[in-house]
matplotlib code that plots the C-alpha trace (Angstrom):
import matplotlib.pyplot as plt

x = [115.2, 117.6, 116.3, 117.1, 118.9, 120.9, 121.5, 122.8, 125.3, 126.6, 127.2, 129.2, 131.3, 132.3, 133.6, 135.9, 139.6, 139.9, 142.1, 145.4, 146.8, 150.4, 152.8, 154.4, 157.5, 160.5, 162.2, 164.9, 167.7, 171.4, 173.7, 173.1, 175.4, 173.7, 174.4, 172.5, 172.0, 170.9, 171.4, 172.5, 176.1, 176.4, 177.0, 177.6, 177.9, 176.7, 175.5, 172.5, 172.5, 169.0, 168.9, 165.9, 165.4, 162.3, 159.8, 161.7, 163.8, 166.7, 169.6, 172.1, 173.0, 176.8, 179.6, 182.5, 183.5, 181.6, 177.7, 175.0, 171.8, 168.3, 165.6, 163.6, 163.2, 159.6, 158.6, 155.0, 156.0, 156.5, 157.9, 161.4, 161.2, 164.6, 164.1, 166.6, 164.1, 167.0, 167.6, 163.9, 165.2, 164.2, 164.7, 161.8, 162.2, 160.6, 162.1, 162.8, 163.9, 167.2, 167.6, 166.0, 165.1, 163.7, 164.2, 165.6, 163.7, 164.9, 163.4, 165.6, 165.6, 164.8, 161.9, 162.2, 164.7, 164.6, 167.0, 166.6, 168.9, 169.6, 170.9, 172.1, 173.5, 176.7, 179.7, 181.6, 184.7, 188.0, 191.0, 194.2, 197.0, 199.9, 203.3, 205.1, 202.2, 202.2, 199.9, 197.4, 197.9, 198.4, 197.7, 197.4, 196.9, 193.7, 193.2, 189.6, 188.3, 189.9, 191.1, 189.3, 187.1, 189.6, 189.6, 192.1, 190.9, 192.9, 192.6, 193.4, 193.4, 194.0, 194.6, 194.6, 195.4, 192.5, 190.3, 190.4, 189.0, 188.9, 187.8, 188.3, 188.7, 187.4, 186.7, 183.6, 184.8, 185.0, 183.1, 182.0, 183.6, 184.4, 185.1, 186.2, 189.1, 192.1, 193.8, 197.1, 196.3, 192.6, 190.9, 187.3, 185.7, 182.1, 179.7, 176.3, 175.0, 171.9, 173.0, 176.3, 176.2, 179.7, 181.7, 185.8, 187.3, 191.5, 194.5, 198.2, 199.9, 203.5, 205.4, 202.9, 200.1, 196.7, 194.2, 190.2, 186.7, 184.6, 180.8, 178.1, 174.1, 173.3, 175.8, 178.0, 181.6, 184.6, 188.3, 190.6, 194.3, 196.3, 199.9, 201.5, 202.0, 204.7, 203.5, 204.6, 202.7, 199.4, 199.6, 200.1, 198.0, 194.5, 194.3, 193.1, 189.7, 190.4, 192.0, 189.3, 186.6, 187.1, 185.3, 184.8, 185.2, 186.7, 185.3, 181.8, 179.4, 177.3, 173.9, 170.9, 167.3, 165.9, 163.3, 164.0, 160.4, 157.0, 156.7, 159.5, 162.6, 166.2, 168.8, 172.3, 171.1, 169.2, 170.2, 171.4, 173.8, 174.7, 178.3, 179.1, 181.4, 179.4, 180.3, 177.8, 177.5, 176.1, 174.4, 171.6, 169.9, 170.5, 174.0, 176.5, 179.4, 177.3, 176.2, 179.5, 180.3, 177.0, 178.3, 181.8, 180.3, 178.0, 181.2, 182.7, 179.6, 178.9, 182.7, 182.9, 179.2, 180.0, 182.8, 180.5, 180.3, 177.5, 176.5, 174.0, 173.1, 171.7, 170.0, 169.4, 166.8, 165.7, 162.3, 160.5, 157.8, 158.3, 156.6, 158.9, 162.2, 161.5, 160.5, 164.0, 165.7, 164.3, 165.3, 168.7, 169.0, 167.6, 170.0, 173.0, 171.6, 171.9, 171.0, 172.3, 169.6, 169.3, 167.5, 165.8, 167.5, 166.0, 166.8, 169.6, 168.4, 168.4, 171.5, 174.2, 172.0, 171.2, 173.1, 175.6, 176.8, 176.7, 179.5, 181.8, 184.4, 185.0, 182.0, 181.9, 179.1, 178.3, 179.1, 180.8, 181.7, 182.1, 184.0, 182.7, 184.1, 182.0, 181.0, 180.1, 182.7, 184.1, 187.5, 188.0, 186.0, 186.4, 185.0, 184.1, 184.5, 186.6, 184.7, 185.4, 186.6, 189.3, 191.4, 194.0, 192.3, 189.2, 191.0, 193.3, 189.8, 188.3, 191.5, 191.6, 187.8, 188.4, 191.4, 189.6, 187.2, 189.5, 190.8, 187.4, 186.8, 190.1, 189.6]
y = [-136.8, -138.3, -141.7, -143.2, -146.1, -143.2, -141.3, -144.4, -145.5, -141.8, -141.7, -144.8, -143.9, -140.6, -142.7, -144.8, -143.2, -141.2, -143.0, -142.2, -140.3, -141.5, -138.8, -139.5, -141.6, -139.0, -138.5, -141.2, -138.1, -138.4, -140.8, -143.8, -146.4, -148.1, -150.7, -150.9, -154.5, -153.9, -157.4, -160.5, -160.3, -156.7, -154.7, -150.8, -148.6, -145.2, -142.9, -141.1, -138.0, -136.4, -133.2, -132.0, -128.3, -127.6, -128.9, -128.9, -132.0, -132.3, -134.2, -135.6, -138.7, -139.5, -141.2, -140.5, -137.0, -136.2, -135.2, -134.4, -132.8, -134.2, -132.3, -133.1, -135.0, -136.3, -138.2, -139.5, -141.4, -144.8, -143.6, -142.1, -140.2, -138.9, -137.5, -136.7, -135.0, -133.8, -137.2, -138.6, -140.6, -141.5, -143.6, -144.9, -146.7, -147.7, -148.5, -152.1, -152.1, -150.1, -150.4, -148.8, -150.7, -149.9, -149.2, -147.1, -146.2, -143.9, -143.2, -144.0, -144.0, -148.0, -147.2, -147.5, -148.9, -150.4, -151.6, -152.6, -151.1, -151.4, -149.0, -149.2, -146.6, -148.9, -147.8, -150.7, -151.5, -150.2, -152.4, -151.5, -152.6, -154.2, -151.9, -151.9, -152.8, -151.2, -148.1, -147.4, -143.8, -142.4, -142.3, -145.8, -146.6, -149.0, -151.6, -152.0, -155.3, -157.6, -158.1, -155.5, -154.2, -153.1, -149.4, -147.2, -145.3, -143.4, -144.7, -142.0, -143.2, -141.5, -143.5, -142.7, -145.8, -148.3, -145.9, -145.5, -142.8, -141.9, -142.4, -143.5, -141.1, -141.9, -139.9, -138.7, -137.8, -139.2, -142.0, -140.1, -140.2, -143.8, -144.3, -147.8, -149.6, -151.1, -153.9, -154.0, -156.6, -155.9, -152.6, -152.2, -149.0, -148.3, -145.3, -144.7, -141.1, -141.7, -142.5, -144.0, -147.5, -149.0, -151.2, -151.8, -154.4, -155.5, -157.4, -156.4, -158.6, -158.8, -155.9, -153.7, -154.2, -154.2, -156.4, -157.2, -156.7, -153.7, -154.3, -151.9, -151.7, -154.7, -156.8, -157.5, -157.9, -156.9, -157.6, -154.9, -154.4, -151.6, -150.3, -147.1, -144.3, -141.2, -137.7, -137.8, -141.5, -140.2, -137.0, -139.0, -142.1, -140.7, -138.1, -134.8, -133.9, -131.1, -133.3, -136.0, -134.0, -131.5, -130.0, -131.7, -128.3, -125.4, -122.7, -123.8, -121.8, -123.4, -123.3, -124.2, -123.5, -125.2, -124.3, -122.9, -123.2, -124.2, -122.2, -120.0, -121.0, -119.6, -119.3, -118.3, -115.3, -113.8, -110.4, -111.7, -114.3, -113.0, -111.6, -112.5, -115.6, -118.3, -121.6, -124.3, -127.3, -130.1, -132.0, -133.7, -133.3, -136.9, -136.9, -136.5, -134.9, -132.4, -131.4, -130.9, -128.6, -126.5, -124.6, -124.0, -122.8, -120.6, -119.0, -118.1, -116.9, -114.6, -113.3, -112.5, -111.9, -108.2, -108.6, -110.2, -113.9, -116.2, -119.4, -121.9, -125.3, -127.8, -130.8, -134.2, -136.0, -139.6, -138.8, -136.5, -135.9, -132.1, -131.6, -133.8, -132.7, -129.0, -130.1, -131.7, -129.2, -126.5, -128.7, -129.1, -125.1, -124.6, -127.1, -125.1, -121.6, -121.6, -118.1, -119.1, -120.5, -124.5, -125.6, -128.7, -129.9, -133.6, -137.1, -138.9, -141.5, -139.3, -136.7, -137.8, -136.8, -133.4, -130.1, -129.2, -132.7, -133.6, -131.2, -132.9, -135.8, -137.8, -137.3, -139.5, -138.1, -135.7, -133.1, -131.7, -128.1, -125.8, -122.5, -120.7, -117.3, -114.4, -116.0, -118.8, -120.9, -124.0, -122.6, -125.5, -128.4, -130.6, -134.1, -134.6, -132.8, -134.0, -133.1, -132.8, -136.3, -136.2, -133.5, -131.5, -132.2, -130.7, -127.3, -128.1, -128.6, -125.1, -123.3, -124.8, -123.9, -120.2, -120.0, -121.0, -118.7, -116.0, -116.9, -116.5, -113.2, -111.8, -113.1]
z = [-7.9, -5.5, -4.5, -0.9, -2.9, -4.9, -1.8, 0.3, -2.7, -3.0, 0.8, 0.5, -2.5, -0.4, 2.2, -0.2, -0.8, -4.1, -6.7, -7.0, -10.1, -10.8, -12.3, -15.3, -15.1, -15.6, -18.8, -19.2, -18.7, -19.1, -21.2, -22.5, -24.4, -27.2, -29.9, -33.3, -34.7, -38.3, -39.1, -36.6, -35.7, -36.7, -33.7, -33.9, -31.1, -30.8, -27.9, -26.9, -24.6, -23.0, -21.7, -19.8, -18.9, -17.0, -19.3, -22.3, -23.7, -26.1, -26.9, -29.2, -31.0, -30.1, -31.9, -29.5, -29.0, -32.1, -31.3, -33.9, -31.8, -32.3, -34.0, -31.2, -28.6, -26.8, -24.1, -23.1, -19.9, -21.8, -25.1, -26.1, -29.5, -30.9, -34.2, -37.0, -39.3, -41.6, -42.4, -42.3, -39.8, -35.9, -32.8, -30.8, -27.6, -24.6, -21.0, -20.2, -16.9, -16.4, -20.5, -23.4, -26.2, -29.7, -33.5, -36.0, -39.0, -42.0, -45.1, -48.0, -51.9, -52.1, -49.1, -45.3, -43.4, -39.8, -37.3, -33.5, -31.0, -27.1, -24.8, -21.0, -18.6, -18.3, -20.2, -22.4, -21.1, -22.3, -22.9, -21.6, -23.9, -22.7, -22.2, -25.4, -27.8, -31.4, -31.9, -34.5, -34.3, -37.5, -41.4, -43.2, -46.9, -47.1, -49.7, -49.5, -51.3, -53.6, -57.3, -59.8, -57.0, -54.9, -54.4, -52.0, -48.9, -46.5, -42.9, -40.6, -36.7, -33.2, -30.1, -26.6, -24.3, -25.1, -27.2, -30.8, -33.1, -36.9, -39.9, -43.8, -46.7, -50.2, -53.4, -51.9, -48.5, -45.2, -43.6, -40.4, -37.2, -36.4, -32.5, -30.7, -29.2, -29.6, -27.5, -28.6, -31.3, -32.5, -33.9, -34.0, -34.9, -35.6, -36.7, -36.8, -37.6, -38.7, -42.4, -42.4, -40.3, -40.5, -38.4, -39.2, -37.5, -38.0, -36.3, -36.4, -38.7, -39.8, -40.2, -38.1, -41.2, -40.6, -42.1, -41.2, -42.3, -43.0, -42.6, -43.8, -42.9, -45.0, -43.4, -46.5, -45.4, -47.5, -46.7, -46.2, -45.8, -44.5, -44.3, -42.3, -44.1, -43.9, -44.2, -48.0, -48.6, -47.0, -49.1, -52.3, -51.1, -52.8, -55.7, -54.4, -54.2, -56.9, -59.2, -59.5, -61.4, -64.1, -66.8, -70.1, -71.8, -69.5, -72.0, -72.0, -69.6, -67.0, -68.0, -65.3, -64.1, -61.0, -58.4, -55.1, -54.0, -55.9, -59.1, -58.2, -60.7, -60.4, -63.1, -63.6, -65.8, -63.1, -62.0, -58.2, -60.7, -63.7, -64.0, -60.7, -59.5, -58.2, -56.1, -56.9, -54.5, -55.6, -52.7, -51.4, -48.0, -47.2, -47.7, -44.2, -46.1, -47.8, -43.9, -43.1, -46.0, -45.6, -42.6, -44.2, -47.4, -45.1, -43.7, -46.7, -48.3, -45.4, -45.8, -49.1, -50.6, -50.1, -52.5, -55.4, -54.1, -55.0, -53.8, -55.2, -53.8, -56.3, -54.4, -55.8, -53.8, -53.0, -54.7, -57.3, -54.7, -54.8, -51.5, -49.7, -51.6, -50.7, -47.1, -46.6, -48.2, -45.8, -43.3, -44.6, -44.8, -41.2, -39.5, -41.1, -41.1, -44.8, -46.2, -50.0, -52.0, -52.6, -55.7, -56.0, -59.2, -59.4, -58.3, -57.5, -60.1, -62.8, -61.3, -63.8, -67.0, -65.4, -66.1, -64.9, -64.0, -67.7, -68.0, -65.8, -66.1, -63.3, -61.1, -58.1, -56.3, -53.2, -52.8, -55.9, -55.7, -58.4, -58.6, -61.7, -62.9, -63.7, -67.3, -65.3, -66.8, -64.6, -63.3, -60.4, -59.5, -56.0, -55.5, -51.9, -48.6, -45.5, -42.4, -38.8, -38.3, -40.3, -38.0, -40.0, -43.0, -42.2, -41.8, -44.8, -46.8, -45.5, -46.3, -49.9, -50.4, -49.5, -51.5, -54.7, -53.9, -53.8, -57.0, -58.9, -57.3, -58.9, -62.3]

ax = plt.figure().add_subplot(projection="3d")
ax.plot(x, y, z, "-o")
ax.set_aspect("equal")
plt.show()
């Protein structure tokens, strides 16, 4: 029953203006120039691109011209979420005026790591080296560290005016797509790809040498020095990936049995693999160089499977949590369209005691690729993978891999 007082109140309310429902703020689309600060004083530059097509969001993490697409992009009107699910990593940010401020998180073997970042629309200034300045273009023989802890790396740098790009190469592959500046005297290169967090600084010294510091996510600083190499010097500065690791007993066949899914074990004695030449890649879903190798192996597998080739991945994950590990392996396969089986072979902590790694001499890490003949003996082993950021070396690596496949098919 409507009382006179209630009717009066309702009538008054009808005369008031209706509340205005503000539309959600538009997604922060476009290019953003970001800096990750994992520890005080360490700044690592990278880029973010957010694309909007209708109601769908997508985007990529940028390192110079190199792009790594996000697995998902979300925006609720206040918070931007940028997922790198294949690395169990995520960037989350909120708008603060004209800037984005947020946090990068990632699950690792040691637990979750976090680092703050900020991003603006304004691109950083690019220096203009004075006329006649030296160039860093080319290959450099790098000695990282001092004394007994010193190790050889190969630096390969490219320069376009004040912009510099390149990478470092070691026994397990390259350090990712580094990018930055060179002003004629000082070099600064960084990379952040969801796993690698590096900053390389150097200065030109006497005789055109370079020297400086290399810093990682922890902030630890390692001195380095480098000298320019000609083509012959660059080719011999590091041992080739095919000479680093080898079979302890080349006549002994490889044996392993690991699950490709819960309750489904795959063995080299299975009909699909028995009496066939097999490429075995020892990898981890968390490994950037393994991500670089996977699409190349997929291309080779599609080309030669009709001739009897088989490819199998053995993945060593951060944890023995099978559900989590199978999930990450599935994400790895989906990201690269992999159609060959990847088995959960164990954890990174126990990998060195696992078959077939126990059969190897000189094993350094991931990826390591084994080429088995039809009796599953190791014909060739290769340490590391030189990815797209290495330029011509990437093309040479692809050719070398295909030639090794032809060789085991011909045996």
